[in-house]
C-alpha positions in Angstrom: -25.1 8.9 16.9 -24.8 5.3 18.2 -22.5 2.7 16.7 -22.9 -0.9 17.9 -19.7 -2.8 17.5 -21.3 -6.2 16.9 -22.3 -4.8 13.5 -19.1 -2.9 13.0 -17.8 -5.1 10.2 -21.0 -4.8 8.3 -21.9 -1.2 8.8 -19.0 0.7 10.4 -19.7 4.3 11.1 -22.1 6.5 9.2 -20.7 8.1 6.0 -19.0 11.3 6.8 -19.8 14.6 5.0 -17.2 15.7 2.4 -14.2 17.4 3.8 -14.2 21.1 3.6 -10.7 20.8 2.1 -12.1 18.8 -0.9 -11.5 20.5 -4.3 -14.6 22.1 -5.9 -16.2 20.4 -8.8 -15.3 22.1 -12.1 -17.9 22.9 -14.8 -15.2 24.2 -17.2 -15.2 22.9 -20.8 -12.9 20.0 -21.6 -9.4 21.0 -22.5 -8.2 21.0 -26.2 -5.9 18.2 -27.4 -2.9 20.6 -27.1 -3.8 21.4 -23.5 -4.3 17.7 -22.8 -0.8 16.9 -24.1 0.7 19.6 -21.9 -1.2 18.3 -18.9 0.4 14.9 -19.1 3.7 16.3 -17.9 3.1 16.1 -14.2 5.4 15.4 -11.2 4.0 13.6 -8.2 6.0 14.9 -5.2 5.6 12.7 -2.1 6.4 15.0 0.8 6.5 13.4 4.3 5.7 15.6 7.3 7.0 14.4 10.6 5.7 16.1 13.8 7.8 15.7 16.9 8.8 17.2 20.3 12.3 17.4 21.8 13.3 17.3 25.4 16.7 17.9 27.1 18.4 15.5 29.6 16.3 17.0 32.4 13.0 16.3 30.6 12.4 19.9 29.7 10.9 20.8 26.3 13.4 22.4 23.8 11.6 25.1 21.8 14.3 26.8 19.7 15.9 24.2 17.4 16.6 24.8 13.7 17.1 22.7 10.6 20.8 22.1 11.2 20.2 20.7 14.7 18.3 17.6 13.5 18.9 14.7 11.1 16.3 12.2 9.8 16.7 8.8 8.2 14.2 6.5 6.5 15.0 2.8 6.8 18.4 4.0 8.0 19.0 6.0 4.8 19.7 9.7 5.5 17.2 12.1 4.0 17.5 15.8 3.1 15.1 18.1 5.0 13.2 20.5 2.9 11.4 22.3 5.6 11.8 22.6 9.4 9.4 24.7 11.4 8.4 25.1 15.1 4.7 24.6 15.0 3.3 26.5 18.0 0.2 28.0 16.3 -0.7 25.6 13.5 -4.3 24.4 13.8 -4.8 21.3 15.9 -7.2 18.4 15.3 -7.9 16.5 18.5 -9.8 13.4 19.4 -10.8 12.6 23.0 -11.5 8.9 23.6 -13.2 8.3 26.9 -13.4 4.8 28.5 -16.8 4.3 30.0 -16.6 0.6 31.0 -17.2 -0.6 34.5 -13.6 -0.1 35.7 -14.0 3.7 35.3 -17.0 4.0 37.6 -15.2 5.8 40.4 -13.1 8.0 38.2 -15.4 9.1 35.4 -16.6 12.3 37.2 -12.9 13.2 37.7 -12.2 12.7 34.0 -15.2 14.8 33.1 -14.2 17.7 35.3 -10.5 17.9 34.5 -11.0 17.0 30.8 -13.5 19.8 30.4 -11.0 22.3 31.9 -8.3 21.0 29.5 -10.5 21.5 26.4 -11.3 25.0 27.5 -7.6 25.8 27.7 -6.2 24.0 24.7 -8.7 24.8 21.9 -8.0 27.9 19.9 -9.9 29.6 17.1 -8.8 27.3 14.3 -8.7 24.1 16.3 -11.3 21.4 16.3 -12.0 18.3 18.4 -14.4 15.4 18.7 -15.4 13.2 21.6 -16.2 9.5 21.6 -16.8 7.0 24.4 -16.1 3.3 24.3 -17.2 0.4 26.4 -19.2 -2.5 25.0 -19.9 -0.2 22.1 -18.4 2.9 20.5 -20.5 6.1 20.8 -20.0 9.5 19.1 -20.7 11.9 21.9 -19.7 15.1 20.0 -18.6 15.4 16.4 -16.0 17.9 15.2 -16.4 21.3 16.8 -14.4 24.3 18.0 -16.7 24.8 21.0 -15.3 23.7 24.4 -18.8 24.3 25.8 -20.3 21.6 23.4 -17.5 19.2 24.1 -17.7 19.7 27.9 -21.4 19.3 27.8 -21.1 16.1 25.8 -18.4 14.7 28.2 -20.6 15.5 31.2 -23.4 13.3 29.8 -21.1 10.2 29.4 -22.3 7.3 31.4 -20.8 4.0 32.5 -22.0 1.2 30.4 -21.5 -2.5 31.2 -23.3 -5.6 30.1 -25.3 -5.3 33.3 -26.7 -1.9 32.2 -25.7 1.7 32.6 -24.1 2.3 36.0 -24.1 -1.3 37.0 -21.4 -2.3 39.4 -20.0 -5.6 40.5 -17.3 -8.2 39.6 -15.7 -8.2 36.2 -17.3 -10.9 34.1 -20.4 -11.0 36.4 -22.5 -8.3 35.0 -20.6 -5.3 36.4 -17.1 -5.3 34.9 -15.3 -5.2 31.7 -16.6 -8.6 30.5 -20.3 -8.8 29.6 -22.3 -11.8 30.6 -24.7 -12.1 27.6 -24.5 -11.7 23.9 -21.3 -11.5 21.9 -18.3 -11.5 24.3 -17.4 -7.8 24.2 -16.4 -5.6 27.1 -14.1 -2.7 26.5 -13.6 -2.3 22.7 -10.6 0.0 23.0 -8.7 -1.1 19.9 -11.9 -0.7 17.8 -12.3 2.8 19.1 -8.8 3.8 18.1 -9.2 2.1 14.7 -12.5 3.9 14.0 -11.3 7.3 15.2 -8.2 7.1 13.0 -9.9 5.8 9.9 -13.3 7.6 10.0 -12.3 10.9 11.6 -8.6 11.8 11.7 -7.6 10.3 8.3 -9.6 12.9 6.5 -7.9 15.8 8.3 -4.6 17.6 7.6 -2.0 19.2 9.8 -1.4 18.4 13.4 -3.5 15.6 14.8 -3.6 13.8 18.1 -5.8 11.4 20.1 -6.0 11.4 23.9 -7.3 8.2 25.5 -8.6 8.2 29.1 -8.6 4.5 30.0 -7.1 1.7 32.1 -5.7 0.2 28.9 -7.7 -3.0 29.1 -9.3 -4.3 25.9 -11.9 -7.0 25.8 -13.6 -8.2 22.7 -12.5 -5.7 20.0 -12.8 -6.9 16.4 -9.4 -5.4 15.7 -6.0 -6.2 17.2 -3.8 -3.6 18.8 -1.5 -3.7 15.7 -4.5 -2.8 13.6 -5.2 0.2 15.8 -1.5 1.3 15.7 -1.4 1.0 11.9 -4.6 3.0 11.6 -3.2 5.8 13.8 0.0 5.8 11.9 -1.7 6.0 8.5 -3.8 9.0 9.8 -0.5 10.6 11.0 -2.0 11.0 14.5 -0.1 11.1 17.8 -1.7 9.0 20.5 -1.5 10.0 24.1 -2.8 7.6 26.8 -3.7 8.8 30.3 -3.8 5.6 32.2 -6.5 6.1 34.9 -8.7 3.7 36.8 -9.9 2.8 40.3 -7.5 0.0 41.2 -9.9 -1.2 43.9 -12.2 -2.3 41.1 -9.8 -5.1 40.3 -9.8 -6.4 43.9 -6.2 -5.4 44.5 -4.8 -7.5 41.6 -4.1 -4.4 39.5 -4.6 -4.3 35.7 -2.5 -5.2 32.8 -3.1 -2.5 30.2 0.2 -0.7 30.7 2.3 -2.6 28.2 -0.3 -2.5 25.4 -0.8 1.3 25.9 3.0 1.8 26.0 3.3 0.1 22.6 0.4 2.2 21.2 1.9 5.5 22.3 5.5 4.7 21.4 4.7 3.6 17.9 2.7 6.7 17.1 4.9 9.4 18.7 2.7 10.1 21.7 3.2 9.3 25.3 1.8 7.2 28.2 1.1 8.9 31.5 0.0 6.8 34.5 -2.1 8.8 37.0 -3.9 6.0 38.9 -7.0 7.7 40.3 -5.1 10.8 41.5 -6.8 14.1 40.5 -3.7 16.2 40.8 -1.7 13.8 38.6 -4.6 13.9 36.1 -4.4 17.7 35.9 -0.6 17.5 35.5 -1.0 14.9 32.7 -3.3 17.2 30.7 -0.9 20.1 31.3 2.0 18.1 30.0 0.1 17.1 26.9 -1.0 20.6 26.2 2.6 21.9 26.5 3.9 19.2 24.2 1.2 19.9 21.6 2.1 23.6 21.6 5.9 23.0 21.5 6.1 20.8 18.4 8.3 20.8 15.3 7.4 19.6 11.8 10.2 18.4 9.5 9.4 17.7 5.8 11.3 15.7 3.3 10.9 14.0 -0.1 11.9 10.3 0.4 14.8 9.0 -1.7 12.7 5.8 -2.0 9.9 7.0 -4.3 7.9 3.8 -4.4 4.4 4.1 -3.1 3.9 0.4 -2.5 2.1 0.5 0.9 5.1 -0.7 2.8 6.0 0.6 6.3 9.0 2.9 6.3 11.0 3.2 9.6 11.9 6.7 10.7 14.9 7.8 12.7 15.2 11.3 14.0 18.0 12.8 16.2 18.4 16.3 17.5 21.5 17.6 19.3 23.5 15.7 21.9 21.6 13.8 24.6 18.2 15.2 23.6 15.2 12.9 23.5 13.0 13.0 20.5 9.4 12.0 20.7 8.3 10.9 17.2 6.3 8.2 15.5 8.3 5.1 14.5 7.4 5.3 10.8 4.7 5.7 8.2 3.0 3.7 5.4 4.0 4.7 1.9 0.5 4.5 0.3 -0.6 6.1 -2.9 -2.6 9.4 -2.5 -5.8 7.8 -3.6 -5.6 5.3 -0.7 
């Protein structure tokens, strides 16, 4: 499947198949008037699930907390927890977003090798993952699957794509970098990739969800802003991890400026930013850290005291124990179920 971002606003991604979780269509006869009157007495319970990890002062994961160890607030108002569970085995839905712009030329093979090993380790029987690449376009390399083999094969086929053509090298903005030299000025549509992955893939899934971006954090030419990408990820309830990776030599020694944007993206969604440069050992360690965190999560559930589903953003505050660091999304959008 190929998705050209110049036509994104008009076409977007292809229509997805109905979710397997969708309720079946009923062919039962219409209820009697008495049954209809009874059916009008319904209660809409808005339960908020908050996934998070906790680390001690030394940065070690804390795996054995209980309900009494943590407190949660919504817009600074304390909430009563209904459920609190350590989610080590709940199915995981994972999206891998692979930067294939010119700046990744010398690290793509490293990402493919280490990323394939990670997928082989992390995916369990009930998990599923998809893989997309982004550069001047956004491409679906592998749709949802439980097969590490299919994902690894798709990742191995990813190619560098610049305005100068696949595998072109050179100076940014001169046919071989992150800025194309012809057509609509697009280069690395990172924010569009996050927005699409959130809205078109993860938003339809339930349970634990995460995105892992392998990128230098530079965006050039996206139709969406970073705040749009953050809001889409928050609405899909997906954690975003960014592994900051690139060949610094590509930038002629001047470095790159994607760190602050990616820090904002990960902090707002409850994920984490890990800078590995172009070091293979650091990349392996980064994937291991993400795997450990995804398998040492908690989920806390509560019914908000503010029952209005008005689409506004609600700020979350979560504390656990003394001196412990909680990794959690900054909040959520209170949207009606039909949205």
